[in-house]
A tleap script that builds the chain and sets N, CA, C and O, in Angstrom:
source leaprc.protein.ff14SB
mol = sequence {
  NMET PHE GLU LYS ARG ASP MET SER ARG LYS
  VAL GLU SER SER CYS ARG ARG MET GLY LEU
  ILE MET ASN PRO LEU ILE SER ALA ALA SER
  VAL ILE ALA ALA GLY LEU ALA VAL GLY LEU
  ALA SER ILE GLY PRO GLY ILE GLY GLN GLY
  THR ALA ALA GLY GLN ALA VAL GLU GLY ILE
  ALA ARG GLN PRO GLU ALA GLU GLY LYS ILE
  ARG CGLY
}
set mol.1.N position { 13.657 -14.113 18.595 }
set mol.1.CA position { 13.304 -13.460 19.836 }
set mol.1.C position { 14.552 -12.942 20.551 }
set mol.1.O position { 14.584 -11.806 21.024 }
set mol.2.N position { 15.594 -13.807 20.621 }
set mol.2.CA position { 16.813 -13.397 21.300 }
set mol.2.C position { 17.548 -12.321 20.512 }
set mol.2.O position { 18.218 -11.467 21.093 }
set mol.3.N position { 17.422 -12.364 19.186 }
set mol.3.CA position { 18.084 -11.359 18.365 }
set mol.3.C position { 17.528 -9.968 18.657 }
set mol.3.O position { 18.276 -8.990 18.688 }
set mol.4.N position { 16.204 -9.881 18.874 }
set mol.4.CA position { 15.581 -8.600 19.192 }
set mol.4.C position { 16.121 -8.058 20.507 }
set mol.4.O position { 16.452 -6.877 20.613 }
set mol.5.N position { 16.206 -8.925 21.502 }
set mol.5.CA position { 16.714 -8.484 22.809 }
set mol.5.C position { 18.160 -8.019 22.685 }
set mol.5.O position { 18.536 -6.982 23.232 }
set mol.6.N position { 18.971 -8.797 21.960 }
set mol.6.CA position { 20.369 -8.423 21.792 }
set mol.6.C position { 20.491 -7.089 21.078 }
set mol.6.O position { 21.323 -6.257 21.441 }
set mol.7.N position { 19.660 -6.884 20.061 }
set mol.7.CA position { 19.703 -5.634 19.305 }
set mol.7.C position { 19.287 -4.464 20.187 }
set mol.7.O position { 19.915 -3.405 20.144 }
set mol.8.N position { 18.234 -4.640 20.989 }
set mol.8.CA position { 17.791 -3.546 21.850 }
set mol.8.C position { 18.834 -3.234 22.908 }
set mol.8.O position { 19.004 -2.074 23.282 }
set mol.9.N position { 19.534 -4.248 23.396 }
set mol.9.CA position { 20.606 -4.000 24.366 }
set mol.9.C position { 21.754 -3.234 23.727 }
set mol.9.O position { 22.335 -2.339 24.340 }
set mol.10.N position { 22.074 -3.595 22.483 }
set mol.10.CA position { 23.154 -2.906 21.781 }
set mol.10.C position { 22.797 -1.444 21.535 }
set mol.10.O position { 23.623 -0.551 21.718 }
set mol.11.N position { 21.562 -1.216 21.120 }
set mol.11.CA position { 21.118 0.159 20.858 }
set mol.11.C position { 21.108 0.956 22.148 }
set mol.11.O position { 21.541 2.108 22.178 }
set mol.12.N position { 20.614 0.342 23.215 }
set mol.12.CA position { 20.557 1.031 24.504 }
set mol.12.C position { 21.951 1.376 25.007 }
set mol.12.O position { 22.182 2.480 25.499 }
set mol.13.N position { 22.872 0.442 24.885 }
set mol.13.CA position { 24.223 0.719 25.371 }
set mol.13.C position { 24.908 1.788 24.521 }
set mol.13.O position { 25.631 2.628 25.057 }
set mol.14.N position { 24.691 1.770 23.211 }
set mol.14.CA position { 25.312 2.802 22.374 }
set mol.14.C position { 24.689 4.168 22.634 }
set mol.14.O position { 25.378 5.187 22.565 }
set mol.15.N position { 23.389 4.198 22.932 }
set mol.15.CA position { 22.735 5.474 23.261 }
set mol.15.C position { 23.270 6.026 24.579 }
set mol.15.O position { 23.457 7.234 24.725 }
set mol.16.N position { 23.512 5.142 25.526 }
set mol.16.CA position { 24.060 5.600 26.802 }
set mol.16.C position { 25.457 6.169 26.625 }
set mol.16.O position { 25.811 7.172 27.245 }
set mol.17.N position { 26.248 5.527 25.780 }
set mol.17.CA position { 27.603 6.022 25.550 }
set mol.17.C position { 27.572 7.409 24.933 }
set mol.17.O position { 28.410 8.253 25.250 }
set mol.18.N position { 26.607 7.648 24.051 }
set mol.18.CA position { 26.536 8.948 23.386 }
set mol.18.C position { 25.706 9.952 24.176 }
set mol.18.O position { 25.637 11.121 23.796 }
set mol.19.N position { 25.078 9.525 25.263 }
set mol.19.CA position { 24.284 10.437 26.082 }
set mol.19.C position { 22.949 10.778 25.463 }
set mol.19.O position { 22.488 11.911 25.600 }
set mol.20.N position { 22.303 9.831 24.779 }
set mol.20.CA position { 21.055 10.103 24.069 }
set mol.20.C position { 19.814 9.568 24.769 }
set mol.20.O position { 18.750 9.504 24.154 }
set mol.21.N position { 19.917 9.186 26.027 }
set mol.21.CA position { 18.747 8.691 26.741 }
set mol.21.C position { 17.817 9.876 27.004 }
set mol.21.O position { 18.239 10.885 27.569 }
set mol.22.N position { 16.553 9.754 26.594 }
set mol.22.CA position { 15.615 10.864 26.725 }
set mol.22.C position { 15.033 10.931 28.123 }
set mol.22.O position { 14.808 9.912 28.775 }
set mol.23.N position { 14.802 12.113 28.551 }
set mol.23.CA position { 14.117 12.362 29.807 }
set mol.23.C position { 12.663 11.922 29.648 }
set mol.23.O position { 12.053 12.233 28.625 }
set mol.24.N position { 12.081 11.207 30.622 }
set mol.24.CA position { 10.684 10.763 30.474 }
set mol.24.C position { 9.695 11.917 30.321 }
set mol.24.O position { 8.683 11.782 29.633 }
set mol.25.N position { 9.982 13.037 30.950 }
set mol.25.CA position { 9.100 14.203 30.828 }
set mol.25.C position { 9.122 14.741 29.401 }
set mol.25.O position { 8.077 15.091 28.853 }
set mol.26.N position { 10.292 14.808 28.808 }
set mol.26.CA position { 10.406 15.278 27.426 }
set mol.26.C position { 9.732 14.297 26.477 }
set mol.26.O position { 9.074 14.696 25.516 }
set mol.27.N position { 9.901 13.020 26.757 }
set mol.27.CA position { 9.274 11.997 25.923 }
set mol.27.C position { 7.751 12.107 25.974 }
set mol.27.O position { 7.091 12.047 24.937 }
set mol.28.N position { 7.194 12.265 27.167 }
set mol.28.CA position { 5.739 12.402 27.309 }
set mol.28.C position { 5.241 13.681 26.645 }
set mol.28.O position { 4.193 13.686 25.998 }
set mol.29.N position { 5.993 14.759 26.809 }
set mol.29.CA position { 5.588 16.034 26.202 }
set mol.29.C position { 5.600 15.941 24.681 }
set mol.29.O position { 4.739 16.523 24.020 }
set mol.30.N position { 6.571 15.212 24.115 }
set mol.30.CA position { 6.587 15.093 22.660 }
set mol.30.C position { 5.446 14.245 22.140 }
set mol.30.O position { 4.936 14.504 21.050 }
set mol.31.N position { 5.035 13.242 22.891 }
set mol.31.CA position { 3.886 12.434 22.473 }
set mol.31.C position { 2.617 13.280 22.513 }
set mol.31.O position { 1.798 13.216 21.597 }
set mol.32.N position { 2.454 14.062 23.559 }
set mol.32.CA position { 1.273 14.935 23.673 }
set mol.32.C position { 1.293 15.986 22.565 }
set mol.32.O position { 0.257 16.265 21.962 }
set mol.33.N position { 2.453 16.567 22.293 }
set mol.33.CA position { 2.557 17.576 21.239 }
set mol.33.C position { 2.242 16.987 19.870 }
set mol.33.O position { 1.598 17.637 19.047 }
set mol.34.N position { 2.688 15.773 19.626 }
set mol.34.CA position { 2.388 15.130 18.339 }
set mol.34.C position { 0.888 14.882 18.206 }
set mol.34.O position { 0.319 15.084 17.134 }
set mol.35.N position { 0.252 14.448 19.280 }
set mol.35.CA position { -1.205 14.240 19.243 }
set mol.35.C position { -1.959 15.528 18.988 }
set mol.35.O position { -2.910 15.555 18.206 }
set mol.36.N position { -1.535 16.602 19.649 }
set mol.36.CA position { -2.179 17.895 19.419 }
set mol.36.C position { -1.955 18.378 17.983 }
set mol.36.O position { -2.865 18.934 17.370 }
set mol.37.N position { -0.775 18.173 17.457 }
set mol.37.CA position { -0.484 18.608 16.092 }
set mol.37.C position { -1.361 17.875 15.088 }
set mol.37.O position { -1.881 18.485 14.154 }
set mol.38.N position { -1.527 16.575 15.274 }
set mol.38.CA position { -2.377 15.803 14.355 }
set mol.38.C position { -3.830 16.240 14.503 }
set mol.38.O position { -4.542 16.386 13.509 }
set mol.39.N position { -4.267 16.446 15.730 }
set mol.39.CA position { -5.648 16.881 15.961 }
set mol.39.C position { -5.938 18.240 15.364 }
set mol.39.O position { -6.963 18.432 14.710 }
set mol.40.N position { -5.042 19.181 15.586 }
set mol.40.CA position { -5.247 20.522 15.035 }
set mol.40.C position { -5.125 20.532 13.517 }
set mol.40.O position { -5.804 21.310 12.847 }
set mol.41.N position { -4.276 19.684 12.974 }
set mol.41.CA position { -4.124 19.626 11.521 }
set mol.41.C position { -5.363 19.050 10.846 }
set mol.41.O position { -5.614 19.330 9.673 }
set mol.42.N position { -6.130 18.260 11.562 }
set mol.42.CA position { -7.332 17.673 10.961 }
set mol.42.C position { -8.527 18.625 11.026 }
set mol.42.O position { -9.533 18.389 10.356 }
set mol.43.N position { -8.437 19.676 11.804 }
set mol.43.CA position { -9.559 20.619 11.912 }
set mol.43.C position { -9.740 21.407 10.612 }
set mol.43.O position { -10.869 21.600 10.161 }
set mol.44.N position { -8.649 21.860 10.013 }
set mol.44.CA position { -8.725 22.667 8.786 }
set mol.44.C position { -9.427 21.967 7.639 }
set mol.44.O position { -10.365 22.528 7.072 }
set mol.45.N position { -9.008 20.761 7.275 }
set mol.45.CA position { -9.720 20.059 6.202 }
set mol.45.C position { -11.175 19.762 6.535 }
set mol.45.O position { -12.031 19.763 5.650 }
set mol.46.N position { -11.454 19.507 7.801 }
set mol.46.CA position { -12.844 19.266 8.196 }
set mol.46.C position { -13.713 20.483 7.982 }
set mol.46.O position { -14.840 20.379 7.496 }
set mol.47.N position { -13.187 21.635 8.345 }
set mol.47.CA position { -13.933 22.886 8.129 }
set mol.47.C position { -14.094 23.146 6.636 }
set mol.47.O position { -15.162 23.559 6.185 }
set mol.48.N position { -13.038 22.905 5.872 }
set mol.48.CA position { -13.110 23.124 4.421 }
set mol.48.C position { -14.126 22.230 3.740 }
set mol.48.O position { -14.885 22.690 2.887 }
set mol.49.N position { -14.151 20.954 4.110 }
set mol.49.CA position { -15.125 20.035 3.502 }
set mol.49.C position { -16.540 20.387 3.926 }
set mol.49.O position { -17.475 20.276 3.132 }
set mol.50.N position { -16.702 20.811 5.173 }
set mol.50.CA position { -18.034 21.222 5.626 }
set mol.50.C position { -18.533 22.450 4.882 }
set mol.50.O position { -19.705 22.534 4.516 }
set mol.51.N position { -17.631 23.401 4.663 }
set mol.51.CA position { -18.002 24.612 3.913 }
set mol.51.C position { -18.375 24.264 2.476 }
set mol.51.O position { -19.359 24.777 1.944 }
set mol.52.N position { -17.588 23.393 1.849 }
set mol.52.CA position { -17.877 23.002 0.462 }
set mol.52.C position { -19.221 22.293 0.360 }
set mol.52.O position { -19.996 22.556 -0.559 }
set mol.53.N position { -19.497 21.396 1.301 }
set mol.53.CA position { -20.780 20.690 1.277 }
set mol.53.C position { -21.936 21.653 1.513 }
set mol.53.O position { -22.988 21.532 0.885 }
set mol.54.N position { -21.742 22.605 2.415 }
set mol.54.CA position { -22.784 23.603 2.681 }
set mol.54.C position { -23.072 24.468 1.463 }
set mol.54.O position { -24.228 24.775 1.170 }
set mol.55.N position { -22.018 24.861 0.756 }
set mol.55.CA position { -22.197 25.659 -0.453 }
set mol.55.C position { -22.907 24.851 -1.549 }
set mol.55.O position { -23.718 25.391 -2.302 }
set mol.56.N position { -22.591 23.553 -1.627 }
set mol.56.CA position { -23.252 22.708 -2.625 }
set mol.56.C position { -24.739 22.580 -2.326 }
set mol.56.O position { -25.564 22.666 -3.236 }
set mol.57.N position { -25.084 22.378 -1.072 }
set mol.57.CA position { -26.503 22.275 -0.700 }
set mol.57.C position { -27.214 23.593 -0.972 }
set mol.57.O position { -28.352 23.600 -1.443 }
set mol.58.N position { -26.553 24.702 -0.680 }
set mol.58.CA position { -27.151 26.011 -0.943 }
set mol.58.C position { -27.358 26.226 -2.446 }
set mol.58.O position { -28.378 26.772 -2.866 }
set mol.59.N position { -26.390 25.797 -3.246 }
set mol.59.CA position { -26.521 25.918 -4.705 }
set mol.59.C position { -27.663 25.066 -5.236 }
set mol.59.O position { -28.395 25.499 -6.126 }
set mol.60.N position { -27.826 23.854 -4.700 }
set mol.60.CA position { -28.932 22.982 -5.135 }
set mol.60.C position { -30.268 23.581 -4.720 }
set mol.60.O position { -31.255 23.470 -5.447 }
set mol.61.N position { -30.302 24.219 -3.548 }
set mol.61.CA position { -31.550 24.837 -3.085 }
set mol.61.C position { -31.941 26.013 -3.984 }
set mol.61.O position { -33.125 26.245 -4.227 }
set mol.62.N position { -30.953 26.745 -4.472 }
set mol.62.CA position { -31.265 27.896 -5.324 }
set mol.62.C position { -31.620 27.475 -6.748 }
set mol.62.O position { -32.508 28.063 -7.366 }
set mol.63.N position { -30.930 26.459 -7.272 }
set mol.63.CA position { -31.186 25.992 -8.634 }
set mol.63.C position { -31.291 24.473 -8.635 }
set mol.63.O position { -30.299 23.787 -8.880 }
set mol.64.N position { -32.465 23.945 -8.368 }
set mol.64.CA position { -32.618 22.482 -8.301 }
set mol.64.C position { -32.295 21.784 -9.624 }
set mol.64.O position { -31.906 20.617 -9.625 }
set mol.65.N position { -32.452 22.478 -10.735 }
set mol.65.CA position { -32.177 21.843 -12.028 }
set mol.65.C position { -30.678 21.613 -12.259 }
set mol.65.O position { -30.305 20.831 -13.134 }
set mol.66.N position { -29.826 22.277 -11.493 }
set mol.66.CA position { -28.375 22.116 -11.643 }
set mol.66.C position { -27.810 21.082 -10.676 }
set mol.66.O position { -26.599 21.021 -10.463 }
set mol.67.N position { -28.680 20.277 -10.096 }
set mol.67.CA position { -28.227 19.310 -9.082 }
set mol.67.C position { -27.212 18.308 -9.654 }
set mol.67.O position { -26.224 17.980 -8.996 }
set mol.68.N position { -27.454 17.834 -10.851 }
set mol.68.CA position { -26.531 16.865 -11.463 }
set mol.68.C position { -25.135 17.434 -11.656 }
set mol.68.O position { -24.145 16.743 -11.416 }
set mol.69.N position { -25.045 18.699 -12.092 }
set mol.69.CA position { -23.743 19.336 -12.297 }
set mol.69.C position { -23.045 19.604 -10.976 }
set mol.69.O position { -21.825 19.477 -10.876 }
set mol.70.N position { -23.811 19.973 -9.969 }
set mol.70.CA position { -23.214 20.287 -8.671 }
set mol.70.C position { -22.701 19.039 -7.983 }
set mol.70.O position { -21.619 19.049 -7.395 }
set mol.71.N position { -23.467 17.967 -8.051 }
set mol.71.CA position { -23.038 16.722 -7.417 }
set mol.71.C position { -21.867 16.071 -8.134 }
set mol.71.O position { -21.085 15.342 -7.524 }
set mol.72.N position { -21.752 16.329 -9.397 }
set mol.72.CA position { -20.624 15.801 -10.168 }
set mol.72.C position { -20.905 14.475 -10.697 }
set mol.72.O position { -20.058 13.887 -11.371 }
savepdb mol mol.pdb
quit
């Protein structure tokens, strides 16, 4: 437990010496930007999987005998 505190103090003091303390506004903005990036990145695969499933259902509706091949 004490080792963690000592390590965090050492890191904090070395960051201060190098001038690497982040502005809280920049820190919050980067967290929000990361969340938006992950959210937007998940939209594409979701649309792609939905389109593929829709095409499979349409194919089964047109040729019910090919259901086994379409489902895999």
